[in-house]
MIKOLTOR-119947 format. One record per atom (N, C-alpha, C): residue in three letters; x, y, z. Coordinates in steps of 0.001 Angstrom, whole numbers, padded with zeros to 6 digits, always signed. Example, Ala and Ser with C-alpha at 12.3 -4.5 7.8 and 13.67 -1.06 7.14 Angstrom:
BEGIN
ALA+013190-005690+007800ALA+012300-004500+007800ALA+013200-003300+007800SER+012850-002250+007080SER+013670-001060+007140SER+012900+000030+007870
% end
This chain:
BEGIN
MET-067365+103221-102919MET-067100+102604-101619MET-067624+103468-100474LEU-067418+104813-100571LEU-067897+105707-099523LEU-069413+105641-099402ARG-070110+105594-100552ARG-071563+105535-100514ARG-072029+104251-099856LYS-071352+103128-100126LYS-071717+101854-099519LYS-071541+101900-098006ILE-070455+102546-097563ILE-070192+102651-096122ILE-071273+103477-095437ILE-071650+104632-096059ILE-072673+105493-095471ILE-074003+104758-095371VAL-074388+104059-096466VAL-075656+103326-096459VAL-075638+102220-095425SER-074521+101508-095294SER-074416+100409-094329SER-074534+100915-092899ILE-073842+102027-092595ILE-073898+102600-091249ILE-075315+103036-090911ALA-075973+103728-091874ALA-077346+104188-091638ALA-078283+103014-091387THR-078126+101936-092142THR-078990+100763-091982THR-078792+100113-090625VAL-077524+099968-090201VAL-077238+099357-088912VAL-077788+100195-087767VAL-077620+101528-087855VAL-078118+102406-086795VAL-079626+102309-086672LEU-080318+102368-087800LEU-081772+102301-087779LEU-082268+100956-087262LEU-081643+099862-087712LEU-082061+098533-087280LEU-081819+098345-085794SER-080687+098821-085295SER-080369+098693-083871SER-081367+099451-083027PHE-081703+100641-083471PHE-082668+101436-082706PHE-084032+100754-082695TRP-084439+100193-083834TRP-085735+099532-083936TRP-085806+098325-083011LEU-084756+097507-083028LEU-084743+096311-082187LEU-084705+096674-080710GLY-084034+097758-080375GLY-083938+098162-078982GLY-085237+098722-078435ASN-086172+099043-079354ASN-087441+099618-078915ASN-088639+098831-079464GLN-088423+097529-079721GLN-089449+096736-080372GLN-090682+096542-079510GLN-090593+096769-078184GLN-091738+096579-077325GLN-092608+097832-077212SER-092132+098942-077783SER-092906+100181-077704SER-094090+100120-078667GLN-095174+100748-078298GLN-096395+100769-079111GLN-096295+101886-080130ALA-096499+101558-081404ALA-096438+102559-082467ALA-097773+103287-082558GLN-097714+104608-082578GLN-098898+105442-082732GLN-098731+106244-084012ILE-099477+105894-085045ILE-099321+106521-086346ILE-100238+107733-086450ASN-099646+108893-086735ASN-100397+110122-086974ASN-100140+110561-088405LEU-101201+110846-089139LEU-101069+111234-090535LEU-101556+112661-090715ASP-100674+113523-091250ASP-101015+114913-091533ASP-101052+115123-093040LEU-102059+115847-093505LEU-102206+116162-094921LEU-102182+117669-095113GLY-101658+118100-096231GLY-101614+119523-096519GLY-101133+119769-097925GLY-100718+121009-098183GLY-100205+121332-099504GLY-100243+122820-099769TYR-100086+123185-101026TYR-100182+124586-101437TYR-100411+124664-102935MET-100904+125809-103381MET-101148+126048-104802MET-100681+127447-105157GLN-100019+127561-106307GLN-099575+128848-106827GLN-100218+129087-108187ASN-100963+130173-108288ASN-101616+130553-109540ASN-101005+131843-110054TRP-100699+131871-111335TRP-100134+133055-111970TRP-101167+133702-112891TYR-101139+135036-112918TYR-101755+135762-114019TYR-100639+136539-114713ILE-100314+136117-115923ILE-099258+136771-116701ILE-099892+137910-117476ALA-099669+139131-117009ALA-100236+140299-117691ALA-099571+140511-119040ASN-098262+140278-119100ASN-097540+140359-120368ASN-096193+139664-120217GLN-095869+138808-121158GLN-094556+138175-121216GLN-094004+138356-122617SER-092789+138868-122694SER-092169+139180-123970SER-090788+138542-124034ASN-090546+137772-125103ASN-089250+137125-125300ASN-088764+137367-126722GLU-087588+137945-126827GLU-086974+138172-128124GLU-086169+136935-128496ILE-086362+136409-129698ILE-085644+135231-130155ILE-084977+135527-131490PHE-083991+134715-131814PHE-083325+134856-133111PHE-083919+133823-134051ASP-084562+134288-135108ASP-085204+133410-136083ASP-084200+133088-137183THR-083721+131837-137182THR-082696+131447-138163THR-083236+131438-139585SER-084570+131332-139743SER-085133+131277-141098SER-085007+132608-141825VAL-084987+133706-141054VAL-084866+135032-141675VAL-083591+135732-141229GLU-082783+135039-140411GLU-081522+135600-139926GLU-081731+136941-139244ASN-082772+137001-138405ASN-083058+138239-137697ASN-083838+137906-136427THR-084026+138907-135583THR-084742+138678-134324THR-086227+138994-134490ARG-087044+138343-133665ARG-088463+138655-133579ARG-088901+138454-132134THR-090018+139039-131770THR-090478+139039-130385THR-091760+138231-130245LEU-091775+137348-129246LEU-092956+136563-128915LEU-093600+137165-127665GLU-094899+137389-127717GLU-095609+137949-126575GLU-096807+137063-126220THR-097078+136966-124910THR-098217+136178-124460THR-098748+136741-123154GLN-099966+136324-122797GLN-100566+136681-121510GLN-101623+135638-121199GLY-101997+135555-119912GLY-103011+134587-119519GLY-102729+133999-118149PHE-103439+132915-117836PHE-103382+132300-116513PHE-102562+131015-116545ARG-101965+130696-115408ARG-101170+129475-115294ARG-101234+128948-113864VAL-101460+127657-113713VAL-101289+127002-112418VAL-099844+126530-112372ARG-099007+127255-111648ARG-097573+126959-111637ARG-097252+125745-110768ARG-097840+125675-109596ARG-097625+124540-108702ARG-098935+124203-107999ALA-099195+122913-107846ALA-100353+122434-107077ALA-099904+121149-106394ARG-099500+121253-105142ARG-098828+120148-104472ARG-099544+119737-103189LEU-099572+118434-102960LEU-100119+117874-101740LEU-099027+117123-101004VAL-099053+117201-099679VAL-098082+116492-098851VAL-098830+115602-097872ALA-098289+114418-097660ALA-098776+113509-096624ALA-097583+113134-095760ARG-097733+113345-094455ARG-096629+113074-093529ARG-097150+112173-092407GLY-096576+110992-092313GLY-096988+110044-091288GLY-095924+109893-090222ASN-096319+110065-088956ASN-095406+109902-087829ASN-095725+108583-087123LEU-094787+107627-087223LEU-094972+106341-086570LEU-094881+106490-085059ASN-093892+107251-084620ASN-093727+107612-083211ASN-092825+108842-083181GLU-092209+109140-082054GLU-091361+110316-081955GLU-090084+110188-082773ARG-089726+108968-083153ARG-088465+108733-083851ARG-088610+108636-085360PHE-089663+107992-085830PHE-089744+107630-087233PHE-090914+108324-087922SER-090646+108767-089157SER-091684+109411-089952SER-091444+109132-091432ALA-092488+109283-092226ALA-092398+109133-093676ALA-093164+110276-094326THR-092638+110794-095439THR-093220+111963-096096THR-093258+111761-097602THR-094334+112214-098220THR-094385+112227-099681THR-095016+113527-100154TRP-094451+114076-101232TRP-094993+115251-101906TRP-095389+114837-103324ILE-096588+115256-103767ILE-097071+114930-105100ILE-097461+116219-105817GLU-096999+116346-107059GLU-097275+117521-107883GLU-098430+117219-108833PHE-099449+118106-108843PHE-100614+117927-109693PHE-100714+118981-110793ALA-099728+119872-110895ALA-099835+120970-111853ALA-099614+120523-113291GLY-098972+119382-113505GLY-098727+118899-114859GLY-099912+118131-115414SER-099710+117515-116577SER-100774+116748-117207SER-101086+115469-116448THR-100105+114933-115721THR-100301+113756-114878THR-099638+114010-113527PRO-100182+113456-112438PRO-099536+113618-111129PRO-098126+113034-111136SER-097234+113668-110371SER-095847+113227-110321SER-095356+113248-108875VAL-094710+112167-108458VAL-094150+112098-107110VAL-092859+112904-107059LEU-092800+113894-106181LEU-091579+114672-105987LEU-090707+114040-104905ASP-091275+113877-103718ASP-090527+113314-102584ASP-091228+112056-102084PHE-090408+111114-101661PHE-090910+109963-100912PHE-089743+109481-100062HIS-089765+109842-098777HIS-088606+109529-097951HIS-089008+109136-096537PHE-088091+108456-095902PHE-088244+107962-094531PHE-087209+108674-093663ASP-087619+109164-092495ASP-086723+109882-091592ASP-086660+109190-090239ALA-085465+109142-089687ALA-085247+108677-088320ALA-084642+109818-087524HIS-085332+110255-086460HIS-084924+111410-085669HIS-084329+110923-084347PHE-083000+110961-084257PHE-082320+110493-083057PHE-082060+111626-082075ARG-081509+112710-082576ARG-081220+113894-081785ARG-081490+115116-082669PRO-081671+116301-082101PRO-081812+117483-082954PRO-080633+117655-083910TRP-079449+117186-083497TRP-078254+117352-084315TRP-077922+116114-085150PHE-078760+115062-085079PHE-078472+113871-085879PHE-079770+113189-086307ASN-080041+113269-087604ASN-081202+112625-088223ASN-080741+111945-089512ILE-081461+110899-089911ILE-081159+110174-091138ILE-082378+110212-092040ARG-082150+110496-093311ARG-083230+110488-094312ARG-082832+109560-095460ILE-083760+108695-095874ILE-083518+107741-096951ILE-084683+107794-097924GLY-084389+107817-099222GLY-085442+107796-100228GLY-085150+108764-101354GLN-086212+109369-101893GLN-086113+110375-102945GLN-086486+111729-102357PHE-085550+112694-102434PHE-085781+113972-101767PHE-084791+115008-102288ARG-084941+116234-101807ARG-084014+117313-102163ARG-082754+117183-101319MET-081640+116955-101989MET-080362+116813-101304MET-079852+118179-100852ALA-079145+118195-099717ALA-078660+119456-099152ALA-077443+119999-099888GLY-076682+119140-100552GLY-075431+119562-101174GLY-075627+120275-102491GLN-076342+121381-102456GLN-076534+122253-103612GLN-076800+123655-103074SER-077129+124581-103933SER-077372+125938-103460SER-078513+125940-102445TYR-078513+126924-101567TYR-079606+127069-100608TYR-080930+127254-101339ASP-080891+127951-102444ASP-082090+128283-103191ASP-082796+127040-103721THR-082030+126007-104112THR-082634+124790-104652THR-082659+123643-103650GLY-081709+123612-102705GLY-081614+122487-101788GLY-082405+122633-100517ILE-082594+123863-100036ILE-083225+124093-098735ILE-084525+124892-098856LEU-084514+125930-099655LEU-085667+126828-099752LEU-086795+126166-100538GLY-087917+125891-099882GLY-089069+125310-100558GLY-089770+126315-101449SER-090403+125826-102497SER-091039+126740-103449SER-092228+127473-102841ALA-092782+126964-101733ALA-093857+127686-101054ALA-093345+128915-100315SER-092018+129045-100202SER-091418+130182-099490SER-090641+131107-100412LEU-090777+130939-101719LEU-090038+131790-102650LEU-090466+133246-102508PRO-089509+134170-102417PRO-089876+135583-102301PRO-090333+136200-103613PHE-089966+135562-104750PHE-090359+136046-106069PHE-091116+134956-106815TYR-091641+135314-107973TYR-092459+134375-108730TYR-091681+133136-109157GLU-090366+133276-109335GLU-089550+132156-109761GLU-088135+132305-109249ARG-087387+131198-109279ARG-085998+131205-108820ARG-085088+131890-109849PRO-083917+132371-109432PRO-082939+132883-110396PRO-082406+131748-111262GLY-082040+132079-112485GLY-081634+131054-113442GLY-080408+130261-113032ILE-079444+130871-112352ILE-078188+130203-112052ILE-078388+129008-111135THR-079255+129117-110141THR-079404+128021-109179THR-080107+126822-109807SER-081170+127065-110564SER-081879+125965-111218SER-080994+125277-112256HIS-080225+126066-112992HIS-079383+125508-114043HIS-078289+124616-113464VAL-077619+125071-112432VAL-076540+124279-111836VAL-077084+122981-111242ALA-078251+123046-110602ALA-078847+121832-110041ALA-079098+120795-111126GLY-079606+121244-112282GLY-079874+120319-113371GLY-078608+119724-113960VAL-077588+120542-114168VAL-076333+120045-114739VAL-075642+119068-113790MET-075784+119268-112479MET-075163+118365-111508MET-075781+116975-111510GLY-076985+116833-112039GLY-077622+115532-112092GLY-078933+115440-111357TYR-079350+116533-110692TYR-080647+116536-110028TYR-081756+116745-111065SER-082929+116201-110810SER-084124+116558-111564SER-085139+117060-110559ALA-085697+118250-110833ALA-086557+118939-109863ALA-085845+119073-108522PHE-084516+119257-108564PHE-083654+119451-107390PHE-083573+118201-106516ARG-083964+117032-107021ARG-084067+115830-106201ARG-083210+114695-106754ASP-082885+113774-105836ASP-082114+112589-106175ASP-082557+111467-105237ILE-082068+110268-105480ILE-082362+109121-104623ILE-081106+108777-103835GLY-081218+108679-102498GLY-080040+108350-101696GLY-080317+108443-100214VAL-079280+108802-099466VAL-079347+108871-098011VAL-078668+110151-097549MET-079173+110749-096461MET-078615+112000-095952MET-078660+112008-094432ALA-077584+112488-093824ALA-077558+112793-092397ALA-077643+114311-092252TYR-078480+114771-091323TYR-078666+116214-091179TYR-079090+116536-089748GLY-078952+117804-089387GLY-079366+118210-088052GLY-078954+119630-087747ARG-079331+120075-086560ARG-079017+121420-086093ARG-078430+121352-084697HIS-077341+122094-084510HIS-076726+122216-083190HIS-076503+123700-082919GLY-077327+124262-082046GLY-077216+125687-081774GLY-077518+126503-083019ARG-076573+127296-083453ARG-076754+128154-084627ARG-076331+127480-085926LEU-075873+126238-085858LEU-075338+125545-087032LEU-076327+124510-087555TRP-076586+124549-088878TRP-077331+123496-089554TRP-076411+122836-090568TYR-076498+121500-090689TYR-075651+120784-091644TYR-076456+119685-092339GLY-075976+119270-093494GLY-076513+118115-094202GLY-075402+117485-095027VAL-075263+116149-094941VAL-074264+115398-095698VAL-074988+114252-096382HIS-074761+114040-097679HIS-075557+113039-098395HIS-074740+112275-099435ALA-075292+111140-099828ALA-074795+110343-100950ALA-075995+109898-101762GLY-075928+110037-103091GLY-077051+109673-103943GLY-076602+109079-105259ASN-077582+108661-106062ASN-077279+108073-107369ASN-076688+109088-108332GLY-077042+110372-108169GLY-076535+111392-109076GLY-077200+111374-110434ALA-078442+110858-110489ALA-079149+110766-111759ALA-080555+111350-111686GLY-080961+111863-110518GLY-082258+112492-110395GLY-083370+111541-109999ARG-084606+112045-110106ARG-085776+111277-109674ARG-085990+110037-110536PHE-086482+108977-109892PHE-086947+107748-110538PHE-085840+106960-111239ASN-084596+107375-111091ASN-083479+106662-111712ASN-082834+105748-110681HIS-083323+104518-110630HIS-082928+103566-109607HIS-081752+102717-110080ALA-080834+102440-109153ALA-079750+101512-109443ALA-080322+100104-109553GLY-079848+099367-110567GLY-080316+098004-110757GLY-081440+097877-111757SER-082109+099010-112077SER-083157+098977-113105SER-082853+100003-114194VAL-082888+101296-113846VAL-082536+102330-114830VAL-081024+102418-114992ILE-080298+102423-113848ILE-078831+102416-113882ILE-078397+100957-113808THR-078009+100397-114944THR-077730+098956-115006THR-076244+098618-114914GLU-075382+099605-115157GLU-073938+099385-115030GLU-073288+100634-114477ARG-072314+100435-113575ARG-071559+101562-113033ARG-070438+101023-112162LYS-069280+101659-112233LYS-068156+101259-111396LYS-068465+101517-109928SER-067869+100721-109060SER-068098+100836-107620SER-067728+102226-107112GLY-068582+102773-106223GLY-068322+104083-105627GLY-068886+105246-106390GLY-069473+105003-107559GLY-070019+106092-108346GLY-071256+106694-107718GLY-071424+108002-107867GLY-072603+108673-107346GLY-072338+110136-107079LEU-073319+110794-106473LEU-073237+112209-106156LEU-073121+112363-104642TYR-072035+112998-104189TYR-071772+113200-102767TYR-071695+114706-102500GLY-072259+115128-101389GLY-072247+116557-101108GLY-072506+116875-099656ALA-072282+118123-099306ALA-072507+118594-097940ALA-072845+120072-097980ARG-073611+120494-096981ARG-073983+121897-096841ARG-073987+122278-095374VAL-073529+123511-095061VAL-073609+124053-093710VAL-074113+125491-093797ASP-074906+125887-092808ASP-075352+127267-092655ASP-075202+127630-091187LEU-074489+128721-090911LEU-074179+129130-089553LEU-074637+130565-089323GLU-075483+130759-088321GLU-075860+132110-087922GLU-074763+132658-087019VAL-073863+133419-087605VAL-072687+133911-086895VAL-073088+134874-085785LEU-073987+135798-086111LEU-074541+136753-085158LEU-076046+136795-085356ASP-076741+137362-084425ASP-078185+137512-084592ASP-078473+138287-085880GLY-079171+137637-086802GLY-079529+138301-088045GLY-078453+138282-089107PHE-077363+137528-088895PHE-076270+137467-089881PHE-075848+136014-090048THR-076076+135445-091243THR-075832+134022-091504THR-074891+133848-092676LEU-073963+132893-092540LEU-073073+132482-093616LEU-073300+131000-093901GLY-073196+130631-095172GLY-073390+129223-095523GLY-072744+128894-096850GLY-072788+127610-097180GLY-072232+127184-098452GLY-072360+125689-098629HIS-072040+125237-099831HIS-072077+123801-100113HIS-070929+123432-101034VAL-070630+122134-101076VAL-069737+121561-102063VAL-070272+120179-102406SER-070230+119809-103675SER-070703+118493-104084SER-069952+118041-105328THR-069902+116733-105517THR-069231+116173-106687THR-070003+114962-107175ASN-070152+114871-108479ASN-070815+113738-109129ASN-069759+113023-109962GLN-069305+111888-109449GLN-068231+111132-110085GLN-068737+109728-110410GLN-068831+109430-111707GLN-069297+108114-112128GLN-068481+107647-113329ARG-068232+106351-113351ARG-067419+105764-114419ARG-068148+104594-115052ASP-068071+104550-116386ASP-068647+103447-117172ASP-070110+103212-116824VAL-070890+104292-116904VAL-072306+104232-116555VAL-073129+103821-117778VAL-074061+102912-117569VAL-075095+102603-118557VAL-076430+102939-117910GLN-077102+103938-118458GLN-078345+104426-117870GLN-079431+104463-118935ALA-080549+103820-118645ALA-081684+103750-119575ALA-081242+103234-120936GLY-080321+102267-120929GLY-079854+101653-122165GLY-078827+102455-122923THR-078396+103583-122378THR-077411+104446-123034THR-076087+104388-122294GLY-074991+104283-123020GLY-073673+104251-122404GLY-072798+103187-123040PRO-071659+102925-122429PRO-071183+103525-121168PRO-070617+104937-121364PHE-070755+105769-120303PHE-070207+107111-120319PHE-069750+107448-118908ASP-068963+108525-118804ASP-068461+108995-117512ASP-069130+110319-117148ILE-069203+110580-115851ILE-069693+111857-115337ILE-068646+112419-114393ASP-068290+113688-114580ASP-067303+114364-113737ASP-067753+115811-113563ARG-068553+116064-112508ARG-069090+117400-112247ARG-068814+117778-110795THR-068463+119027-110555THR-068239+119532-109200THR-068883+120908-109082SER-069618+121137-107994SER-070244+122441-107792SER-070011+122925-106374TRP-070200+124230-106181TRP-069992+124841-104869TRP-070815+126131-104803SER-071019+126613-103596SER-071733+127882-103437SER-071334+128530-102129LEU-071504+129850-102058LEU-071302+130641-100844LEU-072518+131535-100668ARG-072998+131679-099428ARG-074234+132417-099171ARG-074054+133340-097965LEU-074608+134543-098075LEU-074607+135515-096988LEU-076024+136057-096846VAL-076536+136084-095610VAL-077906+136513-095354VAL-077927+137474-094180THR-078728+138522-094289THR-078970+139412-093151THR-080472+139546-092949ASN-080884+139731-091704ASN-082294+139890-091364ASN-082396+140804-090142ASN-082910+142004-090355ASN-082968+143013-089288ASN-081585+143299-088716PHE-080569+143176-089543PHE-079194+143363-089090PHE-078807+144822-089286GLY-078876+145597-088214GLY-078545+147018-088287GLY-079753+147896-088538ILE-080662+147454-089421ILE-081867+148230-089740ILE-083071+147317-089610ASP-083968+147638-088716ASP-085173+146836-088535ASP-086006+146839-089812GLY-086443+145646-090199GLY-087270+145516-091389GLY-086500+145233-092656LEU-085182+145460-092653LEU-084368+145249-093850LEU-083825+143821-093856PHE-083930+143143-095000PHE-083376+141795-095135PHE-082718+141658-096504SER-081699+140816-096569SER-080948+140654-097812SER-080395+139245-097914GLN-080068+138863-099138GLN-079458+137558-099382GLN-078577+137635-100618PHE-077394+137044-100514PHE-076471+136960-101642PHE-075966+135528-101715GLU-076016+134940-102910GLU-075496+133582-103076GLU-074758+133473-104404TYR-073529+132976-104319TYR-072700+132740-105502TYR-072618+131237-105737VAL-072784+130824-106996VAL-072802+129403-107334VAL-071888+129167-108528GLY-071108+128097-108468GLY-070222+127742-109570GLY-070218+126251-109822LEU-069860+125872-111059LEU-069791+124458-111441LEU-068732+124266-112504THR-068026+123134-112410THR-067047+122731-113415THR-067371+121319-113860GLY-067461+121117-115165GLY-067678+119792-115728GLY-066545+119418-116661LYS-066096+118176-116559LYS-064993+117715-117404LYS-065355+116456-118177ASP-066653+116182-118300ASP-067099+115053-119109ASP-067933+115573-120264ASP-068139+114735-121256ASP-068848+115142-122468ASP-070168+114386-122582SER-070884+114266-121440SER-072113+113476-121440SER-073253+114276-120846ARG-074478+113698-120894ARG-075658+114275-120261ARG-075943+115696-120731GLY-075728+115940-122025GLY-076163+117194-122603GLY-075215+118360-122464VAL-074016+118158-121950VAL-073046+119251-121818VAL-071939+119060-122844SER-071722+120082-123669SER-070680+120033-124684SER-069461+120802-124210LEU-068298+120166-124287LEU-067065+120797-123830LEU-066478+121669-124933GLY-065817+122732-124545GLY-065180+123621-125498GLY-063782+123156-125853THR-063021+124071-126449THR-061662+123725-126871THR-060770+123412-125680ASP-061105+123922-124500ASP-060325+123640-123289ASP-060737+122329-122635ARG-061695+121607-123264ARG-062187+120326-122742ARG-062719+120473-121326GLU-063395+121613-121106GLU-063961+121871-119785GLU-065163+122787-119942TYR-066183+122520-119139TYR-067381+123356-119119TYR-067468+124049-117765ASN-067669+125364-117798ASN-067779+126143-116575ASN-069036+126990-116611VAL-069727+127053-115478VAL-070838+127967-115325VAL-070747+128578-113932HIS-070943+129868-113850HIS-070935+130541-112558HIS-071899+131718-112602GLY-072311+132139-111438GLY-073223+133261-111358GLY-073647+133522-109932PHE-074540+134480-109771PHE-074974+134838-108426PHE-076340+135513-108503TYR-076954+135655-107349TYR-078129+136501-107229TYR-077992+137302-105938ALA-078521+138509-105963ALA-078504+139395-104800ALA-079912+139926-104593GLU-080441+139723-103396GLU-081802+140136-103070GLU-081787+141146-101928LEU-082681+142119-102015LEU-082817+143127-100968LEU-084304+143393-100770GLY-084721+143399-099497GLY-086135+143630-099225GLY-086340+144443-097960TYR-087541+144986-097856TYR-087881+145771-096664TYR-089323+145458-096260ARG-089508+145162-094966ARG-090834+144912-094416ARG-091405+146222-093868PHE-092361+146779-094579PHE-093046+147955-094054PHE-093893+147568-092845THR-094572+146436-092974THR-095315+145822-091882THR-095124+144319-091995ARG-095715+143580-091083ARG-095655+142127-091179ARG-096274+141631-092484GLU-097260+142363-092988GLU-098015+141917-094157GLU-097474+142443-095485TRP-096806+143604-095495TRP-096384+144238-096739TRP-094860+144265-096853HIS-094346+143696-097976HIS-092910+143651-098231HIS-092623+144238-099613LEU-091526+144960-099716LEU-091030+145474-100989LEU-089683+144813-101265LEU-089482+144268-102502LEU-088290+143467-102787LEU-087696+143804-104144GLY-086397+143484-104263GLY-085695+143597-105529GLY-084617+142540-105628ARG-084333+142106-106856ARG-083293+141082-107064ARG-082579+141308-108387TYR-081270+141048-108374TYR-080480+140996-109599TYR-079813+139630-109651ASP-079907+138946-110792ASP-079217+137654-110941ASP-078499+137594-112272GLU-077433+136839-112276GLU-076543+136783-113439GLU-075989+135377-113590MET-075781+134942-114844MET-075190+133626-115114MET-074280+133722-116332VAL-073127+133051-116249VAL-072169+133000-117346VAL-071811+131549-117602GLU-071918+131121-118862GLU-071532+129765-119271GLU-070370+129841-120253LYS-069424+128931-120096LYS-068296+128836-121028LYS-067993+127363-121275PRO-068220+126876-122501PRO-068798+127541-123675PRO-070320+127579-123586GLY-070965+128306-124522GLY-072419+128333-124568GLY-072977+126959-124898GLN-074244+126698-124480GLN-074767+125348-124606GLN-076050+125230-125425VAL-076816+126297-125563VAL-078149+126183-126139VAL-078271+127047-127387GLY-078838+126489-128455GLY-079136+127259-129652GLY-077918+127957-130212LEU-078062+129269-130456LEU-076952+130055-130992LEU-075762+130079-130055ALA-076013+129887-128743ALA-074932+129995-127769ALA-073827+128984-128016ASN-074176+127826-128618ASN-073140+126807-128809ASN-072097+127200-129852GLU-072330+128316-130535GLU-071340+128813-131485GLU-070355+129772-130833PHE-070576+130083-129563PHE-069756+131080-128892PHE-069044+130459-127683ASP-067889+131047-127348ASP-067110+130556-126209ASP-067688+131012-124877ARG-068608+131977-124916ARG-069137+132532-123669ARG-070585+132938-123870PHE-071432+132552-122931PHE-072842+132914-122959PHE-073195+133556-121622ALA-073842+134706-121639ALA-074179+135415-120399ALA-075642+135828-120409SER-076245+135852-119235SER-077611+136335-119084SER-077735+137058-117757ASN-078645+138025-117696ASN-078877+138741-116441ASN-080327+139190-116393ASN-080836+139329-115156ASN-082221+139749-114973ASN-082360+140611-113734TYR-083243+141606-113840TYR-083662+142416-112700TYR-085115+142058-112397THR-085431+141905-111106THR-086798+141583-110706THR-087209+142491-109560LEU-088350+143145-109713LEU-088899+144017-108687LEU-090243+143454-108245GLY-090567+143600-106960GLY-091824+143038-106506GLY-092358+143670-105238ILE-093662+143521-105051ILE-094315+143906-103812ILE-095200+142738-103391SER-095159+142393-102098SER-095848+141205-101604SER-096800+141570-100474ARG-097931+140873-100460ARG-098922+141020-099392ARG-099178+139643-098784PHE-098914+139502-097480PHE-099078+138236-096777PHE-100379+138251-095973ILE-101016+137102-095896ILE-102240+136934-095118ILE-101990+135821-094099TYR-102242+136121-092832TYR-101929+135186-091755TYR-103194+134736-091037ASP-103105+133540-090498ASP-104101+133023-089574ASP-103370+132773-088265GLY-103397+133745-087381GLY-102586+133667-086169GLY-101122+133805-086529ASN-100314+132790-086180ASN-098889+132798-086504ASN-098575+132034-087778SER-099586+131509-088445SER-099376+130704-089647SER-099730+131499-090897GLU-098865+131402-091905GLU-099156+132040-093185GLU-100237+131244-093910LEU-101288+131928-094289LEU-102385+131296-095009LEU-102285+131524-096513ALA-101890+132730-096899ALA-101821+133061-098320ALA-100849+134208-098518ARG-100416+134358-099759ARG-099613+135516-100137ARG-099960+135904-101565ILE-099944+137194-101819ILE-100203+137744-103144ILE-099035+138647-103493TYR-098434+138445-104661TYR-097357+139351-105018TYR-097352+139661-106504LEU-096892+140865-106780LEU-096786+141394-108136LEU-095307+141564-108449ASN-094851+140937-109534ASN-093446+140987-109938ASN-093300+141494-111362TYR-092273+142303-111571TYR-091878+142694-112918TYR-090415+142350-113074SER-090111+141555-114098SER-088737+141110-114327SER-088346+141408-115762PHE-087096+141845-115953PHE-086594+142129-117294PHE-085094+141877-117332GLY-084594+141563-118536GLY-083169+141309-118649GLY-082770+140993-120074LYS-081526+140517-120194LYS-080957+140186-121494LYS-080235+138855-121410SER-080187+138170-122554SER-079420+136931-122647SER-078529+137007-123875GLY-077290+136586-123691GLY-076314+136693-124770GLY-076245+135427-125570PRO-075373+135418-126581PRO-074383+136450-126884PRO-074905+137617-127721THR-076186+137574-128121THR-076707+138649-128963THR-077621+139597-128192ASP-077586+139545-126849ASP-078342+140459-125984ASP-079828+140484-126328LEU-080448+139310-126315LEU-081881+139205-126563LEU-082647+139648-125325ASP-083688+140450-125522ASP-084456+140998-124412ASP-085545+140020-123958ASN-085850+140086-122653ASN-086989+139338-122124ASN-087587+140141-120976SER-088891+139976-120765SER-089557+140651-119650SER-090849+139915-119326ILE-091315+140099-118082ILE-092582+139517-117674ILE-093170+140354-116543LEU-094470+140585-116627LEU-095236+141205-115553LEU-096242+140166-115097VAL-096117+139711-113838VAL-096915+138584-113380VAL-097424+138833-111965ALA-098682+138472-111747ALA-099286+138506-110414ALA-099445+137069-109939VAL-099076+136815-108681VAL-099093+135459-108135VAL-099995+135424-106911PHE-100856+134416-106859PHE-101644+134154-105663PHE-101285+132757-105153GLN-100876+132674-103904GLN-100523+131391-103308GLN-101369+131132-102062LEU-101959+129957-102010LEU-102681+129484-100838LEU-101930+128289-100280ARG-101626+128312-098997ARG-100866+127215-098407ARG-101561+126697-097138PHE-101518+125369-097000PHE-102096+124728-095834PHE-101208+123558-095439ILE-099911+123887-095272ILE-098896+122890-094942ILE-098927+122633-093441PRO-099042+121352-093009PRO-099105+121062-091569PRO-097770+121323-090878
% end
């Protein structure tokens, strides 16, 4: 019911604004851009448990990879209305990531409708674009929680209100809770009224260079039939807390800490419940960096994730699964005036994954070229 109310209000507001300005001349401006990330993996090592010999063995590889190759097209109908699409070309076939329509009423009130990254998740997956990642890849906890909540590629189909007022940014949304390309009425053929994924996020710059933020979201669905499978229920809730500093006390020093948690109480969509009939995952990442100059940055990160019960491979035999990683890096930025043109960074990451403390490591060089309008 709440999702229906939000969609109805958004539709009425947009239609009223359109009718009130129907005599204005539309001037369509189309901007094109994108970015590409290329990896050179100098060495990647993963220890696995080989069930055929009841012992561990190590897999090693090296070589080149096109991690992301994305194009964006953004059309501005006038000062109020715009449409945006992002397309990924790094896979075997092109894939639409975003396709959404925006109505800009005030800096503090905008409406977005379509397929896009919802704000009600961690900052790392909901707000931070992959063209701005400080390391070669995201920490495991943020990507994992986004997937378990029902997002695919951190995206869903729905509607969101968002905006900025002074030092405060907010986003409130309602979506299908099934990820990309999962449309109600075709892929989702049955579901009780009011089902979906609802969430909100706020980030507040409390002082110059000191920001606090967080999110809360819930995916509640009953008697769902999706892609011919069901009926089943979904009951997932996630939350996060974030603290950021930038030149706070020490010029050039920046840091970020984000804690993310999730509780699931359903036995669907690939999550197996333990003896307590509940699935929990929590973790965090902590980043610290220093800008020697505008172009040269030195960074470090520690991230950790704990699942109860374990979900993958050997982990499903244990009540608790834990993983942790350390990542060190140095970055070189290339600018064209005030715009970032490219970045090159070298990262070394290593860690362990439980319950048998399997080792993993990677040494990777990344080159990114960006031409986002």
